[in-house]
C-alpha positions as CSV (number, residue, x, y, z in Angstrom):
1,X,129.9,139.3,135.9
2,X,133.3,138.7,134.6
3,X,135.0,141.8,132.8
4,X,135.2,140.1,129.7
5,X,131.4,139.4,130.3
6,X,130.8,143.0,131.3
7,X,132.8,144.1,127.3
8,X,130.3,141.5,125.7
9,X,127.4,142.5,127.9
10,X,127.8,146.3,126.4
11,X,128.3,145.0,122.6
12,X,125.3,143.2,122.5
13,X,123.1,145.0,125.0
14,X,123.9,148.1,122.6
15,X,122.1,146.2,119.9
16,X,119.2,144.9,121.2
17,X,117.4,145.1,124.6
18,X,118.6,142.2,127.1
19,X,115.6,140.2,129.5
20,X,116.9,138.1,131.8
21,X,114.3,135.3,132.9
22,X,115.2,132.3,135.5
23,X,113.5,128.9,134.4
24,X,114.4,125.5,135.4
25,X,117.0,123.2,133.0
26,X,119.3,124.5,130.4
27,X,120.7,127.9,130.1
28,X,118.6,129.3,126.4
29,X,118.9,132.1,124.0
30,X,116.9,133.7,121.2
31,X,115.4,137.2,119.8
32,X,111.6,137.3,120.3
33,X,109.0,138.6,117.5
34,X,109.0,141.8,119.6
35,X,113.1,141.8,118.5
36,X,113.7,141.4,122.5
37,X,116.7,139.3,123.2
38,X,115.7,136.2,126.0
39,X,118.2,134.6,128.0
40,X,116.8,131.9,130.4
41,X,119.2,131.3,133.1
42,X,119.5,128.5,136.4
43,X,122.0,127.4,138.6
44,X,125.1,126.7,137.0
45,X,128.6,125.7,138.4
46,X,130.0,128.0,135.7
47,X,127.8,130.9,135.9
48,X,129.8,133.7,133.9
49,X,130.5,130.8,131.1
50,X,127.1,130.2,130.8
51,X,126.2,133.5,130.3
52,X,129.0,134.4,128.0
53,X,127.7,131.3,125.7
54,X,124.2,132.5,125.9
55,X,125.5,136.2,124.9
56,X,127.7,135.0,122.0
57,X,124.3,133.3,120.7
58,X,122.5,136.5,120.1
59,X,125.2,138.3,119.0
60,X,125.7,135.5,116.6
61,X,122.5,135.9,116.0
62,X,121.8,139.8,115.5
63,X,124.9,139.2,112.7
64,X,122.7,136.9,111.0
65,X,122.7,133.7,112.1
66,X,118.9,133.4,112.5
67,X,116.7,130.4,112.0
68,X,115.7,129.5,108.3
69,X,112.9,129.5,106.4
70,X,112.1,125.8,106.1
71,X,110.2,124.0,102.9
72,X,110.3,120.2,103.5
73,X,108.3,116.9,102.4
74,X,110.4,114.6,104.2
75,X,108.9,113.0,107.2
76,X,110.0,112.9,110.2
77,X,112.4,115.8,109.7
78,X,110.8,118.4,112.4
79,X,111.6,122.0,113.5
80,X,113.0,120.4,116.5
81,X,115.4,118.5,114.7
82,X,116.3,121.4,112.6
83,X,116.6,123.2,115.9
84,X,119.1,121.0,117.4
85,X,121.7,120.6,114.2
86,X,121.3,124.6,114.3
87,X,122.1,124.7,117.4
88,X,125.2,123.0,117.1
89,X,126.1,124.7,113.8
90,X,126.1,127.7,115.8
91,X,128.5,126.2,118.7
92,X,131.5,126.0,116.0
93,X,131.3,129.9,115.3
94,X,130.7,130.9,118.5
95,X,133.8,128.7,120.4
96,X,136.7,130.5,119.4
97,X,135.2,134.1,120.6
98,X,134.3,132.1,123.8
99,X,137.6,130.4,124.2
100,X,139.5,133.5,123.5
101,X,137.7,135.2,126.3
102,X,139.0,133.3,128.7
103,X,137.2,130.4,129.8
104,X,137.8,126.7,129.2
105,X,136.3,123.6,127.1
106,X,134.9,122.3,130.7
107,X,133.0,125.5,130.9
108,X,131.3,125.6,127.6
109,X,128.3,123.5,128.3
110,X,126.2,124.4,130.9
111,X,125.8,121.4,133.6
112,X,122.6,120.4,132.3
113,X,123.9,120.2,128.8
114,X,126.5,117.9,129.3
115,X,124.9,115.3,131.2
116,X,122.3,115.1,128.7
117,X,125.0,114.6,125.8
118,X,126.5,111.8,128.0
119,X,122.6,110.8,128.1
120,X,122.1,110.8,124.5
121,X,125.0,109.0,123.8
122,X,124.5,106.0,126.4
123,X,120.9,106.1,124.8
124,X,121.4,106.2,120.8
125,X,124.7,104.3,120.2
126,X,124.6,101.0,121.8
127,X,121.0,101.1,119.6
128,X,122.8,102.1,116.4
129,X,125.3,99.5,117.3
130,X,122.2,96.5,117.7
131,X,120.8,97.6,114.6
132,X,124.4,97.1,112.9
133,X,124.6,93.9,114.2
134,X,121.5,92.6,112.8
135,X,121.4,94.2,109.6
136,X,125.8,94.2,108.8
137,X,125.4,97.2,106.7
138,X,127.0,100.7,107.0
139,X,124.4,103.5,108.6
140,X,124.1,106.7,107.8
141,X,121.6,109.5,107.9
142,X,120.0,111.9,110.7
143,X,120.2,108.8,113.2
144,X,124.1,108.6,113.1
145,X,124.4,112.5,112.2
146,X,122.7,113.4,115.5
147,X,125.0,111.4,117.8
148,X,128.1,112.8,115.9
149,X,127.4,116.1,115.9
150,X,127.3,115.9,119.8
151,X,130.8,113.9,119.9
152,X,132.6,116.8,117.2
153,X,131.1,120.1,119.3
154,X,134.1,122.3,118.8
155,X,135.2,122.6,122.7
156,X,135.1,118.2,123.1
157,X,137.6,116.8,124.8
158,X,136.4,114.1,126.9
159,X,137.7,111.0,126.5
160,X,134.3,108.8,127.2
161,X,132.7,111.0,123.9
162,X,135.6,110.4,122.3
163,X,135.2,107.1,122.6
164,X,131.5,107.4,121.5
165,X,132.8,108.9,118.2
166,X,135.0,105.9,117.5
167,X,131.9,103.6,118.1
168,X,130.1,105.9,115.4
169,X,132.8,105.4,112.8
170,X,132.8,101.7,113.2
171,X,129.2,101.6,112.3
172,X,128.7,104.6,109.9
173,X,128.9,104.7,106.1
174,X,132.4,105.8,105.7
175,X,131.9,108.3,103.0
176,X,128.9,109.4,105.1
177,X,131.4,110.6,107.6
178,X,134.0,111.8,105.2
179,X,131.1,114.4,103.6
180,X,129.8,115.6,107.6
181,X,133.1,116.6,108.2
182,X,134.2,117.8,105.2
183,X,130.8,120.1,105.7
184,X,131.9,121.2,108.9
185,X,135.1,122.3,108.4
186,X,133.5,124.1,105.3
187,X,131.3,125.8,107.8
188,X,133.7,126.6,110.0
189,X,135.9,128.3,108.2
190,X,133.9,129.8,105.8
191,X,132.3,133.9,106.9
192,X,129.1,132.8,105.2
193,X,126.3,134.3,107.6
194,X,123.2,132.1,107.2
195,X,122.7,128.6,107.6
196,X,120.7,127.4,104.6
197,X,123.3,126.1,102.0
198,X,125.5,124.0,105.3
199,X,122.2,122.1,106.0
200,X,121.0,122.0,102.6
201,X,124.3,120.0,102.3
202,X,124.1,118.3,105.7
203,X,120.3,116.7,104.5
204,X,121.9,115.5,100.9
205,X,124.5,113.9,102.8
206,X,121.5,112.0,104.7
207,X,119.9,111.4,101.7
208,X,116.9,113.8,102.0
209,X,116.6,115.5,98.3
210,X,113.0,117.2,99.1
211,X,114.1,119.6,101.7
212,X,114.9,123.6,101.2
213,X,116.3,126.4,103.4
214,X,116.0,130.3,102.6
215,X,117.1,133.2,104.7
216,X,113.9,134.1,106.2
217,X,114.7,138.0,105.6
218,X,114.8,136.7,101.7
219,X,113.1,134.0,100.5
220,X,113.9,134.2,97.0
221,X,117.2,133.2,97.6
222,X,116.1,129.4,98.5
223,X,118.6,126.7,98.8
224,X,117.3,122.7,97.6
225,X,119.7,120.2,99.2
226,X,118.8,118.1,96.3
227,X,120.8,121.2,94.0
228,X,124.3,121.7,95.7
229,X,127.3,119.3,95.5
230,X,129.0,117.7,98.3
231,X,132.7,117.6,97.7
């Protein structure tokens, strides 16, 4: 464990009990129903960086960035999709501290995550380009948002990923990309410690109005995609 990791571990473990569990696949972190932080780990080329990444996820949750309450009548909008979006939003918040700890861009994602990123882009972007050639109409919605979030991850410097981002921008509705970029910029610079407003804005940009979010700590503060304003 690096010195910076040791300081971060002491900070987080003073607020919550932490259990480490060996697992296959990617590293992971969550706070379970009993209030214990579970960090799943595996072999990594950058184990200190991977551990710091997961500790920062736990720290963010303790500071308020917890999964929201979801109310949806949108077909196909699953909890798996929501977790994907939330994870990428969290990355925009934890990356500056990760970088300030002395780690670099290449260390931010674990080995498996980096491979899965490229696999996702190589699978989905050509399919979207095929659809675009057939319909000859700019695209928007979740099918563009999800690979685009991968491309604009705060650590991303990979030239191949940048090229996929450019390919997406060529087939996407320009106003949609502009809206998503504005939403992400507002999220990065705000000090808001819940996801609800940003998620509602992203859903509205995708055209999903019948969906709303609320902090699980106070469901009376529900925010609907139909009522938020996009800049």
